C-alpha positions as CSV (number, residue, x, y, z in Angstrom):
1,M,21.0,86.2,94.2
2,T,24.0,88.3,93.0
3,G,24.1,86.5,89.7
4,R,20.4,87.4,89.1
5,L,20.7,91.0,90.2
6,W,20.5,92.2,86.6
7,Q,17.1,90.6,86.3
8,W,15.8,92.4,89.3
9,M,17.2,95.7,88.0
10,L,15.7,95.0,84.6
11,A,12.3,94.4,86.1
12,Y,12.7,97.7,88.0
13,L,13.5,99.4,84.7
14,V,10.4,97.9,83.0
15,L,8.2,99.1,85.9
16,L,9.8,102.5,85.9
17,A,9.2,102.8,82.1
18,A,5.5,101.8,82.6
19,A,5.2,104.4,85.4
20,S,6.9,107.1,83.3
21,A,4.6,106.4,80.3
22,W,1.5,106.5,82.6
23,F,2.6,109.7,84.3
24,A,3.4,111.4,81.0
25,D,0.1,110.3,79.5
26,T,-2.0,111.4,82.5
27,A,-0.1,114.7,82.9
28,W,-0.8,115.6,79.2
29,K,-4.4,114.5,79.6
30,S,-4.7,116.9,82.5
31,V,-3.9,119.6,80.0
32,T,-6.1,118.5,77.1
33,G,-9.0,117.5,79.4
34,Y,-8.7,120.6,81.6
35,Q,-12.0,122.1,82.8
36,S,-11.8,125.7,83.9
37,P,-13.1,126.4,87.4
38,Y,-13.1,130.2,86.9
39,A,-16.2,131.0,84.8
40,L,-17.7,134.2,86.2
41,D,-21.5,134.2,85.7
42,R,-22.2,137.9,85.5
43,Q,-23.2,140.2,82.7
44,F,-21.6,143.6,83.0
45,E,-23.1,146.9,81.9
46,A,-22.4,147.9,78.3
47,G,-21.7,151.4,77.1
48,P,-23.1,153.0,73.9
49,A,-21.9,151.6,70.6
50,L,-19.1,153.7,69.0
51,V,-19.4,151.9,65.6
52,E,-22.1,150.0,63.9
53,R,-20.1,147.1,62.5
54,A,-16.8,145.3,63.0
55,V,-15.0,142.6,61.1
56,L,-12.4,140.4,62.9
57,V,-10.1,138.7,60.4
58,V,-8.0,135.9,61.8
59,L,-4.9,135.5,59.7
60,D,-3.9,132.0,60.9
61,G,-0.2,131.4,61.3
62,L,1.0,134.8,60.0
63,R,4.5,135.7,61.2
64,A,5.1,139.2,62.5
65,D,8.4,139.5,60.6
66,R,6.6,139.0,57.3
67,V,3.9,141.7,57.3
68,S,6.3,144.3,56.0
69,E,6.1,142.4,52.7
70,L,2.3,142.5,52.6
71,P,0.9,145.7,51.0
72,R,-2.7,145.3,52.0
73,F,-1.9,144.5,55.6
74,G,0.5,147.5,55.6
75,G,-2.2,149.7,54.1
76,L,-4.6,148.8,56.9
77,A,-2.0,149.4,59.5
78,S,-1.2,152.8,58.1
79,R,-4.7,154.0,58.5
80,G,-5.1,153.0,62.1
81,A,-3.5,151.1,65.0
82,S,-1.1,148.3,64.6
83,G,1.7,146.4,66.2
84,L,2.5,143.1,67.9
85,I,0.4,141.0,70.2
86,R,1.7,138.3,72.6
87,T,-0.3,135.2,72.0
88,T,-1.3,132.4,74.3
89,E,0.8,129.7,75.9
90,P,0.6,127.2,74.3
91,S,0.7,129.1,71.0
92,L,-1.9,127.0,69.4
93,S,-4.9,128.1,67.3
94,Y,-7.8,127.1,69.5
95,P,-6.4,128.6,72.7
96,A,-5.6,131.8,70.7
97,R,-9.0,132.0,69.1
98,A,-10.7,131.6,72.5
99,A,-8.5,134.3,73.9
100,L,-9.3,136.6,71.0
101,V,-13.0,136.7,71.6
102,S,-13.2,136.0,75.4
103,G,-10.1,138.0,76.6
104,A,-9.2,135.0,78.9
105,W,-6.0,133.1,79.0
106,P,-6.2,129.3,78.5
107,E,-6.2,128.5,82.2
108,V,-9.3,130.6,82.6
109,S,-11.1,129.9,79.3
110,G,-10.4,126.2,79.6
111,V,-9.2,126.0,76.0
112,T,-5.7,124.7,76.5
113,T,-4.9,122.8,73.3
114,N,-6.4,122.2,69.8
115,A,-8.1,119.1,71.3
116,A,-10.8,121.3,72.8
117,S,-14.2,120.3,71.5
118,G,-17.0,121.4,73.9
119,L,-18.6,124.7,74.8
120,V,-16.3,127.2,76.4
121,P,-17.6,128.0,79.9
122,V,-16.7,131.8,79.7
123,Q,-18.5,134.6,77.9
124,S,-17.2,135.8,74.6
125,L,-18.0,138.5,72.0
126,L,-19.9,135.9,70.0
127,S,-22.0,134.5,72.8
128,L,-22.8,137.9,74.3
129,G,-23.7,139.3,70.9
130,V,-26.1,136.5,70.2
131,D,-27.6,136.7,73.6
132,L,-28.2,140.5,73.2
133,G,-29.8,140.1,69.8
134,M,-26.8,141.3,67.8
135,R,-26.3,139.8,64.3
136,V,-23.2,137.7,64.5
137,A,-21.6,135.9,61.6
138,V,-18.6,133.6,61.2
139,Y,-16.9,132.3,58.1
140,G,-14.4,129.4,58.4
141,S,-13.5,127.1,61.3
142,G,-16.1,125.0,63.0
143,F,-14.4,125.8,66.3
144,W,-16.4,129.0,66.7
145,P,-19.9,127.4,66.9
146,R,-18.6,124.5,68.8
147,A,-17.0,126.6,71.4
148,F,-19.4,129.5,71.7
149,G,-22.8,128.0,70.9
150,P,-25.6,128.3,68.3
151,G,-27.2,131.5,67.1
152,M,-24.5,132.8,64.9
153,D,-24.6,132.7,61.1
154,H,-21.8,130.2,60.4
155,R,-20.6,129.3,57.0
156,P,-17.9,126.6,56.9
157,F,-15.1,126.4,54.4
158,G,-16.5,125.2,51.1
159,S,-13.8,122.6,50.5
160,Q,-11.1,120.7,52.3
161,M,-7.5,122.0,52.3
162,P,-5.8,120.8,49.2
163,E,-2.6,118.9,48.7
164,F,0.3,120.8,50.2
165,K,1.7,122.5,47.2
166,P,2.1,126.3,47.2
167,S,0.1,126.8,44.0
168,A,-2.8,124.6,45.3
169,L,-2.9,126.5,48.5
170,V,-2.9,129.8,46.7
171,R,-5.9,128.6,44.6
172,W,-7.7,127.3,47.6
173,Q,-7.2,130.6,49.4
174,G,-8.6,132.5,46.4
175,D,-11.7,130.2,46.3
176,S,-12.1,130.5,50.0
177,C,-11.9,134.2,49.9
178,D,-14.6,134.3,47.3
179,Q,-16.9,132.5,49.7
180,A,-15.8,134.7,52.7
181,V,-16.5,137.9,50.8
182,D,-19.8,136.6,49.6
183,H,-20.7,135.8,53.2
184,L,-19.5,139.2,54.3
185,R,-21.9,140.8,51.8
186,S,-24.9,138.6,52.5
187,A,-24.8,138.2,56.3
188,D,-25.0,141.9,57.0
189,A,-23.8,141.2,60.6
190,Q,-22.7,143.7,63.2
191,L,-19.9,141.4,64.2
192,H,-18.3,139.2,61.5
193,V,-15.4,136.8,62.1
194,I,-13.5,135.5,59.0
195,D,-10.8,132.8,59.1
196,V,-8.0,133.1,56.5
197,M,-6.0,129.9,56.9
198,A,-3.8,129.1,54.0
199,G,-0.8,130.7,55.6
200,D,-0.9,128.4,58.5
201,E,-0.9,125.3,56.3
202,A,2.1,126.7,54.3
203,G,3.9,127.5,57.5
204,H,3.5,123.9,58.7
205,E,4.5,122.3,55.5
206,F,7.3,124.5,54.4
207,G,8.5,126.6,57.4
208,G,7.9,130.2,58.3
209,A,10.8,131.6,56.4
210,S,10.4,129.6,53.2
211,D,9.7,130.9,49.7
212,A,6.6,128.8,49.6
213,Y,5.3,130.4,52.8
214,I,6.0,133.9,51.4
215,E,4.1,132.9,48.2
216,V,1.1,131.7,50.1
217,I,0.8,134.6,52.5
218,A,0.8,136.9,49.6
219,S,-2.5,135.4,48.7
220,V,-3.6,135.8,52.3
221,D,-2.8,139.4,52.0
222,R,-4.8,139.8,48.8
223,C,-7.7,138.2,50.5
224,L,-7.4,140.7,53.4
225,G,-7.5,143.5,50.8
226,R,-10.7,142.2,49.3
227,I,-12.3,141.9,52.8
228,V,-11.3,145.5,53.6
229,D,-12.6,146.8,50.3
230,V,-16.0,145.0,50.7
231,A,-16.3,146.1,54.3
232,G,-15.9,149.7,53.3
233,P,-14.7,152.8,55.3
234,D,-17.6,152.7,57.7
235,V,-16.7,149.4,59.2
236,V,-13.9,148.6,61.7
237,V,-11.6,145.9,60.3
238,L,-9.3,144.2,62.8
239,A,-6.8,141.8,61.2
240,V,-4.8,139.7,63.6
241,S,-2.6,136.6,63.6
242,D,-3.1,133.9,66.2
243,H,0.6,132.8,66.3
244,G,3.7,132.6,64.1
245,H,5.7,129.7,62.8
246,I,9.2,128.4,63.4
247,D,11.3,127.5,60.4
248,R,13.3,124.2,60.9
249,W,14.2,121.3,58.7
250,G,12.0,122.7,55.9
251,K,9.0,122.6,58.2
252,G,7.2,124.9,60.5
253,G,5.3,124.5,63.7
254,H,4.0,126.4,66.7
255,G,2.8,125.7,70.2
256,G,6.0,126.6,72.0
257,L,7.5,129.8,73.3
258,E,9.8,130.8,70.4
259,P,9.8,134.6,69.8
260,E,8.8,134.1,66.1
261,V,5.8,132.0,67.4
262,M,4.7,134.1,70.4
263,A,4.8,137.5,68.7
264,A,1.9,137.9,66.2
265,P,0.9,141.0,64.1
266,F,-2.3,143.0,64.3
267,A,-3.8,146.0,62.4
268,M,-7.0,147.8,63.0
269,A,-8.6,150.7,61.1
270,G,-12.0,152.3,60.6
271,P,-14.3,154.7,62.4
272,R,-13.3,155.6,65.9
273,V,-9.8,154.0,65.4
274,A,-6.9,156.3,66.1
275,V,-3.7,156.4,63.9
276,T,-1.0,155.3,66.3
277,G,2.6,154.2,66.3
278,P,3.4,150.5,66.8
279,L,1.7,149.0,69.9
280,D,2.8,146.1,72.1
281,V,-0.3,144.4,73.5
282,E,-1.7,141.0,74.3
283,I,-4.1,138.8,72.5
284,I,-6.5,139.1,75.5
285,D,-6.8,142.9,74.9
286,I,-8.7,142.4,71.6
287,A,-12.0,141.2,73.1
288,P,-12.5,144.2,75.5
289,T,-11.4,146.7,72.9
290,L,-14.0,145.3,70.4
291,S,-16.6,145.3,73.2
292,I,-16.2,149.0,73.7
293,L,-16.4,149.7,70.0
294,L,-19.5,147.6,69.5
295,G,-21.3,148.6,72.7
296,L,-21.2,145.1,74.1
297,P,-20.5,144.2,77.8
298,I,-16.9,143.3,78.4
299,P,-16.8,139.5,78.7
300,A,-16.9,138.7,82.4
301,N,-13.7,136.6,82.4
302,S,-11.7,139.1,80.2
303,Q,-8.3,139.5,81.7
304,G,-7.2,142.0,79.1
305,R,-7.4,145.7,79.0
306,V,-9.0,148.0,76.5
307,I,-6.4,149.4,74.1
308,W,-7.5,153.0,74.7
309,E,-4.6,154.5,72.8
310,S,-6.0,152.9,69.7
311,L,-9.5,154.4,70.1
312,E,-11.0,157.8,69.4
313,V,-13.7,158.1,72.0
314,P,-15.8,161.3,72.4
315,G,-14.6,163.1,75.5
316,G,-17.9,162.9,77.3
317,Q,-17.9,159.1,77.0
318,R,-14.4,158.1,77.7
319,S,-14.5,158.4,81.5
320,R,-17.8,156.4,81.7
321,L,-16.5,153.6,79.5
322,Q,-13.3,153.5,81.5
323,A,-15.3,153.1,84.6
324,L,-17.2,150.2,83.0
325,E,-13.9,148.6,82.3
326,Q,-12.7,149.1,85.8
327,T,-15.8,147.6,87.3
328,Q,-15.3,144.4,85.2
329,R,-11.6,144.1,86.1
330,T,-12.2,144.7,89.8
331,A,-15.0,142.0,89.9
332,L,-12.8,139.5,88.0
333,A,-9.8,140.2,90.2
334,A,-12.0,139.4,93.3
335,H,-13.3,136.2,91.6
336,L,-9.9,134.7,90.6
337,P,-7.5,133.3,93.2
338,D,-4.2,135.1,93.9
339,R,-2.1,133.4,91.2
340,E,1.3,133.7,92.9
341,A,0.0,132.5,96.2
342,A,-1.8,129.6,94.6
343,L,1.3,128.6,92.6
344,A,3.5,128.8,95.8
345,A,1.0,126.6,97.6
346,N,1.0,124.0,94.8
347,R,4.8,124.1,94.8
348,S,4.9,123.5,98.5
349,R,2.8,120.4,98.1
350,R,4.9,119.0,95.3
351,L,8.4,119.7,96.6
352,P,8.5,116.9,99.3
353,W,7.5,114.3,96.8
354,A,10.1,115.7,94.3
355,I,12.8,115.6,97.0
356,L,11.9,112.0,97.9
357,A,12.0,111.0,94.2
358,S,15.3,112.8,93.8
359,L,16.8,110.9,96.8
360,W,15.6,107.7,95.3
361,F,17.2,108.3,92.0
362,V,20.5,109.4,93.5
363,S,20.6,106.4,95.8
364,L,19.8,104.0,93.0
365,A,22.5,105.5,90.7
366,A,25.1,105.2,93.5
367,F,24.1,101.6,94.1
368,A,24.3,100.8,90.4
369,A,27.8,102.3,90.1
370,R,29.1,100.5,93.2
371,R,32.1,98.2,92.6
372,Q,31.9,98.9,88.9
373,D,34.5,100.0,86.3
374,L,33.8,103.7,86.9
375,A,36.0,104.9,84.1
376,G,34.2,102.5,81.7
377,L,30.8,103.7,83.0
378,A,31.9,107.3,82.5
379,V,33.0,106.7,78.9
380,A,29.8,104.7,78.2
381,F,27.8,107.6,79.6
382,A,29.6,109.9,77.2
383,V,29.0,107.6,74.3
384,F,25.2,107.6,75.2
385,A,25.2,111.4,75.4
386,A,26.9,111.8,72.0
387,A,24.8,109.1,70.3
388,Y,21.6,110.6,71.8
389,A,22.5,114.1,70.6
390,A,23.3,112.8,67.1
391,L,20.0,110.9,66.9
392,F,18.1,113.8,68.3
393,F,19.4,115.8,65.3
394,V,18.9,113.0,62.8
395,F,15.3,112.3,64.0
396,Q,14.5,116.1,63.8
397,L,13.6,116.2,67.5
398,G,13.5,119.3,69.6
399,T,12.8,120.5,73.1
400,S,9.8,122.6,72.2
401,I,6.3,121.5,71.2
402,S,6.7,123.6,68.1
403,T,9.2,121.2,66.8
404,S,6.6,118.4,66.6
405,V,5.3,120.4,63.5
406,R,1.6,119.8,64.5
407,Q,-0.2,118.8,67.7
408,E,-1.6,115.8,65.9
409,Y,2.0,114.6,65.2
410,L,3.0,114.7,68.8
411,N,2.7,110.9,69.4
412,G,5.0,110.2,66.5
413,F,7.4,112.8,67.7
414,L,7.6,111.1,71.2
415,A,8.0,107.7,69.6
416,R,11.0,109.0,67.7
417,N,12.4,110.2,71.0
418,I,11.9,106.7,72.5
419,A,13.7,105.2,69.5
420,A,16.6,107.7,69.8
421,T,17.2,106.9,73.5
422,G,16.9,103.2,72.9
423,L,19.4,103.2,70.1
424,A,21.8,105.5,71.9
425,F,21.7,103.1,74.8
426,V,22.6,100.2,72.5
427,A,25.6,102.2,71.3
428,A,26.7,102.8,74.9
429,A,26.1,99.2,75.9
430,L,28.2,97.9,73.0
431,F,31.0,100.0,74.1
432,L,30.7,98.6,77.6
433,V,30.6,95.1,76.3
434,S,33.9,95.8,74.5
435,R,35.5,96.6,77.9
436,V,33.9,94.0,80.3
437,G,32.6,91.3,78.0
438,R,29.1,90.0,77.6
439,N,28.0,91.1,81.1
440,R,24.3,91.7,81.3
441,E,24.6,93.2,84.8
442,A,27.0,95.9,83.7
443,A,24.7,96.9,80.8
444,V,21.6,97.0,83.1
445,R,23.5,99.0,85.7
446,L,24.3,101.5,83.1
447,A,20.7,101.8,82.2
448,V,19.7,102.3,85.8
449,I,22.2,105.1,86.1
450,L,21.0,106.8,82.9
451,T,17.3,106.5,83.9
452,S,18.2,108.0,87.3
453,V,19.7,111.0,85.5
454,F,16.5,111.5,83.5
455,G,14.4,110.9,86.5
456,L,16.2,113.6,88.5
457,A,15.5,116.0,85.7
458,V,11.8,115.2,85.8
459,A,11.6,115.4,89.6
460,A,13.2,118.9,89.5
461,V,10.7,120.2,86.9
462,H,7.8,118.6,88.8
463,G,8.9,120.1,92.0
464,F,9.5,123.6,90.8
465,Y,6.9,123.9,88.0
466,G,4.5,121.0,88.0
467,L,3.6,118.6,85.3
468,R,-0.2,118.5,85.7
469,M,-2.8,121.3,85.4
470,E,-3.5,122.5,88.9
471,G,-5.8,125.3,88.0
472,F,-3.0,127.2,86.2
473,M,-1.3,126.7,82.8
474,L,1.8,124.6,82.9
475,E,5.2,126.2,82.3
476,L,5.5,124.7,78.8
477,G,9.2,125.3,78.3
478,P,10.5,123.0,81.2
479,G,7.3,120.9,81.0
480,F,7.8,119.7,77.5
481,K,11.4,118.8,78.2
482,A,10.2,116.8,81.2
483,Y,7.8,114.9,78.9
484,L,10.6,114.1,76.6
485,N,12.6,112.9,79.6
486,L,9.8,110.6,80.7
487,F,9.7,109.0,77.3
488,A,13.5,108.8,77.2
489,I,13.2,106.5,80.3
490,V,10.9,104.3,78.3
491,G,13.5,104.2,75.5
492,L,16.2,103.3,77.9
493,A,14.2,100.5,79.4
494,L,13.4,99.1,76.0
495,G,17.1,99.4,75.0
496,A,18.2,97.6,78.2
497,A,15.7,94.8,77.6
498,G,16.8,94.4,74.0
499,V,20.5,94.3,74.9
500,S,19.9,91.8,77.7
501,L,18.1,89.5,75.3
502,A,20.7,89.8,72.6
503,M,23.7,89.6,75.0
504,P,24.4,85.9,74.4
505,R,24.6,86.6,70.6
506,L,27.1,89.5,70.9
507,P,30.7,89.0,70.0
508,R,33.0,87.6,72.7
509,F,35.5,90.2,73.7
510,R,36.9,88.7,77.0
511,R,35.8,86.4,79.7
512,D,32.1,86.8,80.0
513,S,29.9,86.8,83.1
514,S,26.1,86.7,83.5
């Protein structure tokens, strides 16, 4: 039995790896497949329209620290209200777009990632406008009609995004802008949404601080200028970014919580828009503010506030409009659960299981280290840590979803993490072999200790924050690290299996044992 202990421990590692992969997969699917239970089916009273038309321009992927270099954005900002918005968590395009027009955070709108494909269950400026007979037009992404239903005048991009060269993106943005401006002229809509997307592609491909990105967003700014000119002085134009971009290894990315990703710029000018200093608002504040301007009901699930300091409202109307806002906010507050109490209740349910899992991993690590060369295990542990850190760097990994570059690259990103942990374990196991000989049991015991360390980290995150959607958005900072750790367990199990199979062929350092 003792001589075959390594086989039992290896079988445990394989089962643990399978369970870890399953848990990570189902946890992530609980995010991507999340269905919001919070839709409020009520249409609130609308006030009188303050303006006849408004254009919402979504400057996809525009970083806040780059707008000072954009003259047309700056010109719009100087004529009205501007500043920074805090975008959604995760800082992805679809959740942010849903928040822009519904005023609801992802846990309420149900749009939690870019995998969202169905109708959004909450009201939006678009759906309310269509229902109330307003002319609504959209140029660009197919997300808008998919998420908010038929009835709007939607014109998709005329061509696919070109090869990722700055000059090609600039040309594409110019052609796309021709189509957007033509649609703006012909649609004659009271609410018009326009996607300007080349900056996001440049951010992904070249990074948010690169010369290529700066070249492309200059064309984005020129397009914004053309839209403002065609709209004219009697139309409110609100230009806003949905997220920023990191700059890392010559690439960009978003989705995480980095400051350069979470802070996005906005500028709004036109009739009834006040000239203000820099404002700090949230992306969910855009929908109720545009609702007040256009005379629409505030979307029922809007969690934002009207940016009153950005509006010039006739004195006799302000108090009535503020009362309408308060009615909506009060009704929604009564409809939604107490967030802090619900999170505390969820945590109370998870903590016992997290404690049990932690005790299991501690006990197993202690068993694996019993009657072993502790000094050798400690050095092997250090070798693993150093090798893993080096491979983490070489494989361009990171602890934020932004570092995966794009959401669709996430599987490849996680596969690289599996490879990094597997190779790091091989390095640690080779060191151990040099001390104790071709001893499978010693190598597998090391793998058990290492997986227990990663398992403890996952148990802690699950206990305190949770790894599945339980009616509220996950804490993506610790949550993404826990996903990495789950797949690190898979890599360790694969590494242990590979070392065990290869052990008879390894060089003989001293008297070997099974």
